[in-house]
N, C-alpha and C positions, 0 to 999 in steps of 0.2 A: 392645443394641449393636451386634450382626450386624446387624440391619435399618437400624440408621443407616450402617454401613459398606456395606451393597450398594444404598442410596440413595445416598450421594456416589459410590460408583463409576458407577453407572449415570446418574448426572448428569454427571460426567467424561466418559462414551464418547458421549453426547448430544451435549456441546458439541464434541468431537472432531469429531464426525459432522457438524454441522451447519458448521462453520467449513471442514475439511479435505478432506472425502468430495468436493464440488464441486468444486475444485480439482483434486483427482488426476482424475478424472473428465473434467475440461478437457484435463489434461497428455497423459492416453491419447489423446483424441480428435485432438491436436494431435501426435501423434508424438513429445512433447515426453518422454516417461519413459524412453524406450530409448536415446536419445541420450548419451553419454558423451564430453566435450570431451578428446583424448588429448593434443592439444598444449600444450607447455607454453609458451602464449602471455600468460600473466598478466601485464601491467604491462610487455610486451616489445614494444617497438616495432620495434627492429632485433636482429638478432642479429650472431653473429661467428664466423671460422671455426673458434675454440676449442668452438664448441657444435654443431658439426655433427660427427656419429660415421662413421666409416669403416668398412662392414659387410662390404666385399670387392669384389673385381672383378665386373662386369656379365658376363651371357651372351653369347659371340657369337652373332651373328645373320648371315645372308646370304637375301636375299628380295627381291621384286621391288616396284617402287615405281607410282605412279599413272602412271609416265611410262613403264613398260616398263622401267626401269632395275635393274638388282644394286646394290642397295643393303648393304652391311655394317655392321657396328660401327667398319671402319677408316674408312668417312666421317664418323664422329664425332671422331675424334680431334684434342686439342687445342678439343673444342668440351662447353659443358653441354647436357644434354637431358634430357628428360623422358620416359619411355615408358610406354603405355597399351595395353591390348587391348580393342576394340569390335568391333562390326559396324555396318553402314551402315544396317541394315534396324531397329535394335534400337528397340520402341518404349518402353521404360522410363529405362533411366539413360543411356544413350550420347547422348541428344543433350544431357542436362546435361554430364557429362563433356566432350563435343567444344566446348560453348561456353564451359566455365571455360577450356579449352586455348586457344583463341580469345583471350579474355580476357587470357591470360597470353604469349601470341603478342604482340599488342598491346602490354604493357605494356613488351616488348623489342625494339621492332620496329628501335629503331636498332643493335643487336647482331647482328653476323656470326657470331660467335661461340658462339651461342644457337641449338638443333635441337628437334623432337618427332620422338618414332615413333611412329605410331599402327597397330597389329598387328591386320588384323580376323581374328578368330576365326571367321568365316563366307566361307572363299575359293573356294566352290563360288560364290557368288552375287558376291562381291565381288573381281571382275575389275579389271585395272588402268584400263579404262576407267570400272567403274562407281566406282571412287575416286576418279577424276579428276574427274567428276561431283560427286561428293561432298565433293572440297575445293573445287572452284568453289563451290558451295551454300554452305559455312560461309565463306569470305570469305579463305581462306590465304592470304598474300601473304609468308610465309618461305620462301625456298628450301631451308632445312635441315629444313623439316616434310616427312617423308615418308610418306605412306600404304603399309603392306607387305601381299602378300596372297603366298602360295603353297599349298605341302602342309599339308594339313591335320593330320597327324600332326606335322608339323615345328613347325608355331605351338602345337600344343597341350601337345608337349613342350619348349616354349622357356617357355610361360606358367607350365606347372602344376609342371614339374623343375627350370629355368632361373630361371625369378624366384621361383617358389612364388607367383604371383598366381594366383588359381583363376581357369579357365575350363572348362565344359564344354558338352555338348550335353541339351536336355533337351525332347523334343518336347511334353512337356505343358504346358508354360508359353508365353506370349506369344512371338512371335520365336523359339522353337525351341534357344535357347542362354542360358544363363546364365553369370555372369563378376561379378567383384568390381570395384568404382568405383577403382581404385587406380594413382595414378600414382608411377612409381619417377626417382629422381632420382639422374643419373649426372654424376660430377665429369668434368672435363679430362681424366683420367689413366684415364678406365673403370671408378671405384669408384662403387658404388652406395653415397651419402651421406644421411644424415636427422639429425632433432634427435633431442630425447630428448622424452618425455612429462612429464606431471607428479609422477609416480616416480621419472623418472629413467631411464627403461626406452629403448631406439633405438623410434622408431613403424617404423621401415624402411619404410613405404611413405606415403604422404599419401592421403588421401580425396579423390577427385576429383570429389566432390557437395557437398563442405563449404566455405563460403563462406573460413570461418578457414583451413582448410587452403590455397585457394588465394592468400590474404596471406601466409600462412607461405613458400608454395613461391615466391613473389615474392621475400620478403626473404633467403632462403636461395638461389635462384638466383644472386642480385645478389651475395652473397658469393662464391659460387663461381666465379664471373666475374672477379669482382676478384682472386681469390685467386693468388699470385705462385709 
């Protein structure tokens, strides 16, 4: 009987290997095995103000934009806006983030009460002049999209201590800097807003690399723009 049991178990393992292992390998190759859909978007083509959580006030800031002007959070009063941390020479995730921002910009091109704040984490290279060329290269046409530079410690504190969006310097990786690809969504009253994940927890920030996140942001920005 034991031999029959072993044969039966071995047969099940063999069938499992033939059917499922190639699929697992394909998922690892495609990097799908580590991707988790945090957003609560299943069956949800629209959102409502009741679904957007209020995390708290966004950190205040004062930096210099691509035109050499001082820009603060006061410039965004009565506006819905996004905040990202990036750098112009980033060889990895920044181009994807910037292109997704352009996509969102174009989606709301009729709205004068929508803006974007892109803060460089490499201000030693990213002067106002460099950022102006970068904005022109991206096709930025929203007058409320400011590319900001300034003191490096101030910027790193703003990212890591203010927004809790990681940014760091690492000379051992391509580009010399590492950071998350997250976007912060701020409402007209200066509060960080977000939807919940599928477990009912606030996502806090939106993944700037994922198409589902971009779609969710477009939905949630519209809701905040129309909020009375």
